[in-house]
N, C-alpha and C positions, 0 to 999 in steps of 0.2 A: 424490807423487797416487798415488791408488788405482788398479789397474785396472779398466778397464770390462769387465763379466759381461755384461750385459744392455744392448741398445740401449735406445732410447725407444720402438720400436715393439715391441720385445720386451717389455718391461714394461707395456705397454699390455696385449697381449694374455694376459701372465702372471697380471695384477691383475684383467682380466677372468675368466678363468679361474677363478682362486681364490673369485669370489663368485657363480660363474653357477648354481652347485649342478648340475651335469651330472655331474660326479666329485668324490671326494674334495680337497679343498683340501690341499696341504702345510702342514703343522703344525709349531709348536718342536716339536725336538727335545732340548733341553736340559734334559729332564726336571725340570720346574719343577712345584710344586704348589699356586701360589698360585690364589685365586680366579679371575684371568683366565684364566691355563690350563685349568684345571678346568673353567670354564664353555666350553671350546673356542674361545675369544677370542685364543688362539696363532696364528693365523692367519698365516702369514708374508708379507710385502710385497715386490714385487720391485722393485730399486732397481738403478742402474747398479752397483753395488758387488756384488749378489749378494741373495739371499733375506735378509731380516730380521725377528728377531720384533718386534713393536711394545711385548713387555713386558718384556725382557731382551736379554741381549748377545747369543743365538743367531744365528748366521749358516748360510747354505750356498750354495754356488758353481754349482749345475747344476739343470737342469731337462729335462724330457724335451722332444724336439725339436716333438712335434705341442703341446704347449702355448705355444710359442715364435711359432709363424707362424701361429696361427687354426686350424690342422686341428682342435684340440678342437671347434671349432663343427659341423663335419659330423658327419651320421649315425653310430653308433657302428661299423656295419661298416665302413664307409670308413676310420676310424681304425684298427680291430684287423684290418681286412682278413678273407678268407674264410677258413672252413677246414671241414674235411668232419667233422662231429660224428658221424658214424654209427662214427667209430672209436675216439674218446673221447680223451682228454688225452693 
């Protein structure tokens, strides 16, 4: 039996994140060059076993915490925190 990487609640948040258009989604890292991957359709899908590419065998077993708990739905400053931009990066 496979280890559970993401819970059902996390999967819901992650897959909503992937298609919300607020941030760039996680995409296939399998270095594929077929038409699906080149058209940007290699967007990963969250499952209990981690991320999976719908077009190849690529998988990934992590996500940023803010992606898993719907925090990504908050305004960007709440996610990234406030910083003093007068000092540069």
